[in-house]
C-alpha positions in Angstrom: 0.0 0.0 0.0 1.3 3.5 -0.9 0.4 6.5 1.4 1.1 10.1 0.4 1.3 12.6 3.3 0.7 16.2 2.1 1.5 19.1 4.3 2.0 22.9 3.8 5.4 22.7 5.6 7.2 19.9 7.5 7.2 21.9 10.7 8.9 19.9 13.6 9.0 16.9 11.2 5.7 15.4 12.5 4.3 14.8 9.0 7.7 13.5 7.9 7.9 11.1 10.8 4.4 9.8 10.1 5.2 9.2 6.5 8.3 7.2 7.3 6.5 5.2 10.0 4.4 3.3 7.4 7.4 1.1 6.8 6.6 -0.6 10.2 3.7 -2.2 8.3 5.6 -2.9 5.1 3.9 0.0 3.3 5.4 2.9 1.4 4.9 6.3 2.9 5.9 9.4 0.9 6.0 13.0 2.0 5.0 16.0 -0.1 5.4 19.6 1.1 4.2 22.8 -0.3 7.2 24.9 0.8 10.7 24.2 2.1 11.1 23.6 5.8 12.5 26.7 7.6 14.0 24.6 10.3 15.8 22.2 8.1 13.5 19.2 8.3 13.1 16.8 5.2 10.9 18.3 2.4 10.1 15.1 0.5 8.5 16.0 -2.8 8.7 19.8 -2.8 5.8 21.4 -4.6 7.4 24.8 -4.1 4.2 26.8 -3.9 4.9 30.6 -4.0 3.5 33.1 -1.6 2.8 30.7 1.3 5.3 32.1 3.7 6.3 35.4 2.0 5.2 37.8 -0.8 2.0 39.6 -1.6 -0.5 36.8 -0.5 1.4 36.4 2.8 1.1 40.2 3.4 -2.6 40.0 2.6 -2.8 37.2 5.1 -1.2 39.4 7.7 -3.7 42.2 7.0 -6.5 39.6 7.4 -5.1 38.7 10.9 -3.9 35.2 10.0 -0.7 35.6 11.9 -2.6 35.9 15.2 -3.3 32.3 16.1 -4.3 32.8 19.7 -7.7 31.4 20.7 -8.7 31.1 24.4 -10.1 27.8 25.4 -13.4 29.4 26.3 -13.7 30.6 22.7 -13.2 27.2 21.0 -15.9 26.4 18.4 -16.2 24.6 15.1 -15.8 27.0 12.1 -15.7 26.3 8.4 -13.0 28.0 6.3 -14.1 30.3 3.5 -17.3 31.5 5.0 -16.4 35.2 4.7 -16.2 36.7 1.3 -12.7 38.2 1.6 -11.3 35.0 3.0 -12.9 32.9 0.2 -11.5 35.3 -2.4 -8.1 35.0 -0.9 -8.2 31.2 -1.1 -9.6 31.1 -4.6 -6.9 33.5 -5.9 -4.2 31.5 -4.2 -5.6 28.3 -5.8 -5.0 29.6 -9.3 -1.4 30.2 -8.6 -0.9 26.9 -6.8 -2.6 24.8 -9.4 0.0 25.9 -12.0 2.9 24.6 -9.8 1.0 21.5 -8.8 0.2 20.4 -12.4 3.9 20.1 -13.2 4.6 18.1 -10.0 1.5 15.9 -10.5 2.8 14.5 -13.8 6.5 14.4 -12.7 5.8 12.4 -9.5 2.7 10.5 -10.5 0.8 12.0 -7.6 -2.4 10.2 -8.6 -0.7 6.8 -8.0 -1.4 6.4 -4.2 -3.9 4.4 -2.2 -4.3 6.8 0.7 -4.0 10.6 0.8 -3.2 11.8 4.3 -3.6 15.5 4.4 -1.5 16.7 7.4 -2.8 20.2 7.9 -6.3 20.0 6.3 -5.2 21.5 2.9 -6.0 19.1 0.0 -3.3 20.4 -2.3 -5.5 23.6 -2.7 -8.4 25.1 -0.8 -11.1 24.1 -3.3 -12.4 20.6 -4.2 -10.9 20.3 -7.7 -8.1 17.9 -6.7 -10.4 15.9 -4.3 -12.7 15.3 -7.2 -9.8 13.8 -9.2 -9.2 11.4 -6.3 -12.5 9.6 -6.7 -12.2 6.1 -5.3 -9.1 6.9 -3.2 -9.0 6.9 0.6 -8.8 10.3 2.1 -7.6 11.3 5.6 -7.3 14.7 7.2 -5.0 15.2 10.2 -5.0 18.4 12.3 -1.9 19.9 13.8 -1.2 23.4 15.3 -3.6 26.3 15.1 -5.4 25.9 11.8 -8.6 24.2 13.0 -8.5 26.2 16.3 -8.2 29.6 14.6 -9.5 29.3 11.1 -11.6 26.2 11.0 -12.1 23.1 8.9 -11.8 22.9 5.1 -15.4 22.6 3.9 -14.4 20.1 1.1 -12.3 17.8 3.2 -15.1 17.8 5.7 -17.2 16.0 3.1 -14.5 13.9 1.4 -12.3 12.7 4.3 -13.2 9.2 5.5 -11.0 9.5 8.6 -10.2 12.6 10.7 -7.4 12.7 13.2 -6.0 15.4 15.5 -2.8 15.6 17.6 -4.0 18.6 19.5 -5.8 18.0 22.8 -8.2 20.9 22.6 -9.3 20.0 19.1 -11.4 17.2 20.7 -13.5 19.9 22.3 -13.9 21.7 18.9 -15.1 18.5 17.2 -15.6 15.5 19.5 -15.7 13.2 16.4 -12.0 13.7 15.8 -9.8 10.8 16.7 -6.9 11.9 19.0 -3.5 10.4 18.3 -0.5 11.9 20.1 2.3 13.8 18.4 4.8 11.2 17.3 8.4 11.7 18.4 11.4 9.5 17.7 14.0 9.7 20.5 16.6 8.3 18.1 20.2 9.3 19.1 19.2 12.0 21.6 21.5 11.5 24.6 20.1 12.6 28.0 22.0 15.0 30.2 24.1 13.3 32.9 24.7 16.1 35.3 23.4 19.6 36.1 25.0 22.9 35.7 26.5 24.6 38.8 24.1 27.5 38.2 20.8 25.9 37.0 19.7 27.0 33.5 16.0 27.2 32.5 15.2 26.9 28.8 12.2 27.8 26.7 12.0 27.4 22.9 8.8 29.0 21.4 8.1 28.7 17.7 5.7 31.6 18.2 5.9 33.6 21.5 2.3 34.6 21.6 1.2 31.0 21.3 3.4 29.7 24.2 2.7 32.5 26.7 6.3 33.6 26.5 5.7 37.1 27.8 4.0 35.7 30.9 6.9 33.3 31.4 9.5 36.2 31.1 7.6 38.3 33.5 7.5 35.6 36.2 11.1 34.7 35.7 12.2 38.3 36.1 10.3 38.5 39.4 11.9 35.2 40.5 15.4 36.4 39.7 15.1 39.1 42.2 15.6 36.6 45.0 17.0 33.5 43.3 20.1 32.8 41.2 19.6 30.9 37.9 20.0 31.4 34.1 17.2 31.8 31.6 17.7 30.9 27.9 15.2 31.6 25.1 15.9 29.5 22.1 14.3 30.7 18.8 15.1 31.5 15.2 17.8 28.8 14.9 18.0 25.6 12.8 16.7 22.5 14.6 20.1 21.0 15.2 21.2 24.2 17.0 18.0 24.3 19.0 18.7 20.8 20.3 22.3 21.7 21.0 21.2 24.7 23.1 18.4 22.7 24.8 21.0 20.1 26.0 22.7 22.9 28.1 19.5 23.4 30.2 18.5 21.8 33.5 14.7 22.7 33.4 12.5 23.1 30.4 9.3 25.2 29.9 6.9 24.3 27.1 3.9 26.6 27.4 1.8 28.5 29.9 -1.6 30.0 29.5 -3.2 27.8 26.7 -3.2 30.8 24.3 -3.0 28.7 21.1 -3.4 25.1 22.2 -3.3 23.0 25.3 -0.8 20.6 26.9 2.5 20.3 25.2 4.3 20.3 21.8 7.4 18.8 20.3 9.5 21.2 22.3 8.3 19.5 25.5 9.0 16.1 24.1 12.6 17.1 23.2 13.2 18.4 26.7 12.0 15.1 28.2 14.2 13.1 25.8 17.2 15.1 27.0 16.4 14.1 30.6 15.2 17.6 31.4 12.2 18.0 33.8 9.6 20.1 31.9 6.9 22.5 33.0 3.8 23.0 31.0 0.1 23.7 31.4 -2.3 20.8 31.0 -5.9 21.3 32.0 -7.3 18.5 34.2 -9.9 17.5 31.6 -7.2 16.3 29.2 -5.3 14.1 31.7 -7.1 11.0 30.4 -5.5 11.5 27.0 -2.0 11.6 28.5 -1.8 8.7 31.0 1.0 8.8 33.5 2.7 11.8 31.8 5.8 13.2 33.5 5.2 16.9 32.9 5.2 19.3 35.9 1.9 21.1 35.6 1.6 24.9 36.1 -0.8 27.6 35.2 -0.1 31.3 34.6 -1.0 32.0 38.2 1.0 29.2 39.7 4.0 29.2 37.3 6.4 31.3 39.4 6.0 29.2 42.5 6.1 25.9 40.6 9.4 27.0 39.0 10.7 28.0 42.4 9.9 24.5 43.7 11.6 22.8 40.8 14.7 25.0 41.1 15.1 24.3 44.8 14.1 20.6 44.8 16.8 18.4 43.3 15.0 15.2 44.3 12.0 16.3 42.3 14.2 17.1 39.3 15.8 13.7 39.4 12.5 11.9 39.7 11.0 13.8 36.8 14.1 13.2 34.8 13.8 9.4 35.1 10.0 9.5 34.5 10.4 11.8 31.4 13.0 9.6 29.7 10.9 6.5 30.2 7.6 8.1 29.1 9.0 9.8 25.9 10.4 6.4 24.7 7.0 4.9 25.0 4.0 7.2 24.7 4.9 9.2 21.5 6.9 6.4 20.0 6.2 6.5 16.2 5.5 2.8 15.9 2.8 3.1 18.6 1.3 6.2 16.9 1.2 4.7 13.4 -0.3 1.5 14.9 -3.1 3.5 16.3 -3.7 5.0 12.9 -3.7 1.6 11.3 -6.3 0.5 13.8 -8.6 3.0 12.2 -7.5 2.0 8.7 -8.5 -1.6 9.7 -12.0 -0.5 10.8 -12.5 1.0 7.4 -11.4 -2.2 5.7 -8.3 -0.5 4.1 -5.9 -3.2 5.2 -5.7 -6.3 3.1 
């Protein structure tokens, strides 16, 4: 069986890892990306769409507020993309440009020669239904990551065509309870855990987007804490992934996110800290605990964060306990073989596995 994973950008290598994991079942998984990864992750078949991350359409997207991805949990609701006239015109104009680039890649890479089309990011090559109509008889999957569903909603055409719908975001299950939750896959690989702490403890935080991770709240609390405690604080951002991991490995405590401004729980950043043997603080609402059994994260809210960090800084026994728990959990819970097995369970229910 051949499975094509299509994503706007291979951010954090989640779509790439999923595509490679089909090999556990003897199937071929292929990745296709619309733009080159800004963090140096594999691109697979690069469609090389213009204007997605820069140029006139990107500037128009900024005017439309598409760079503001924050949605409070109390405001979560199911929305359908393209309901507003301006937004629909934006998508339709973009489609004309993208179709020109897609047509060349379609012939060159035989993009109609797959059994399953796994749209990681809810974009079926273009916004409209033209490509989905070409895939009549194929098996269609949509998989939500990040802020797209939370902020902008569900693609109206994939909503009709997709036979399976997954999400790797905890709060998406509140937006649409019919979505099947599968955790973010993470391969520990050659990551080597830290063996000893710094003489002066270092706290690390690596936000992809500061507003989404509550970075300003984190900085404010840390500045207050530094008035009566001695420790270092390192923000890691705007660097290639290999450099990010190199800098993370110098930290003794990790912070994923606080405030639930654009998502709940944790992201790949938190998993990387755990794999490095670094106790990690993040905000996980109690209602999502059942989806993350026996997780090792140190929970904090915006209100409690300063005192939780103080506790972790002053309690070496807690740090060592969370270090051991984190390493064990990150090898098991987000293991790619476990995640792809969960996806194949759903394939089986649909009769897609021979």
